[in-house]
C-alpha positions as CSV (number, residue, x, y, z in Angstrom):
1,X,12.1,26.4,-16.1
2,X,10.7,23.6,-17.6
3,X,9.8,20.1,-16.1
4,X,12.7,18.2,-17.9
5,X,15.2,20.7,-16.8
6,X,14.0,20.5,-13.0
7,X,14.1,16.6,-13.9
8,X,17.9,17.0,-14.9
9,X,19.3,19.2,-12.4
10,X,17.7,16.6,-9.8
11,X,19.5,14.1,-11.5
12,X,22.5,15.9,-11.3
13,X,22.7,16.7,-8.1
14,X,22.3,13.3,-7.2
15,X,25.2,12.0,-9.3
16,X,27.1,14.7,-8.5
17,X,26.7,13.5,-4.7
18,X,27.4,9.8,-5.3
19,X,30.1,10.3,-7.2
20,X,31.7,12.7,-4.5
21,X,30.8,10.3,-1.7
22,X,31.7,7.4,-3.4
23,X,35.3,9.0,-4.0
24,X,36.0,9.9,-0.5
25,X,34.8,6.5,0.6
26,X,37.5,4.5,-1.5
27,X,40.2,7.5,-1.9
28,X,39.5,7.5,-5.5
29,X,40.5,11.4,-6.8
30,X,39.0,11.5,-9.9
31,X,35.5,10.2,-8.8
32,X,35.9,12.7,-6.1
33,X,36.7,15.9,-8.6
34,X,34.0,14.6,-11.1
35,X,31.3,14.6,-8.3
36,X,32.4,18.3,-7.3
37,X,32.5,19.2,-11.0
38,X,28.8,17.8,-11.6
39,X,28.1,19.8,-8.7
40,X,29.3,22.9,-9.7
41,X,28.7,22.7,-13.9
42,X,24.9,23.9,-13.2
43,X,26.4,27.5,-12.1
44,X,28.4,28.0,-15.4
45,X,24.7,29.2,-17.0
46,X,25.6,26.9,-19.9
47,X,22.4,25.8,-22.5
48,X,21.0,22.6,-21.2
49,X,22.5,20.2,-24.0
50,X,26.2,21.8,-23.2
51,X,25.2,20.9,-19.3
52,X,24.6,17.3,-20.3
53,X,27.0,16.5,-22.7
54,X,29.5,18.0,-19.6
55,X,28.1,15.7,-17.4
56,X,28.0,12.8,-18.8
57,X,31.7,13.1,-19.8
58,X,32.5,14.0,-16.5
59,X,30.5,10.9,-15.1
60,X,32.5,9.0,-17.8
61,X,35.5,10.1,-16.6
62,X,36.2,7.9,-13.7
63,X,35.7,5.0,-16.0
64,X,38.2,5.9,-18.3
65,X,41.0,7.1,-15.9
66,X,42.3,5.1,-13.5
67,X,44.6,7.2,-10.5
């Protein structure tokens, strides 16, 4: 495990918590599920570039999908 991967995991963990808390407080389902997805994604054992792309898509999703 390299230093860059640890920094990416820390960033994704904090983004996951932020999206989850925002979605729960504001009752926004897309942000809530994006937060859950960001928290679960590292457990799938993806390559680092796949994890970064999937995470960026999940972070952008609440800005484009309004429910």
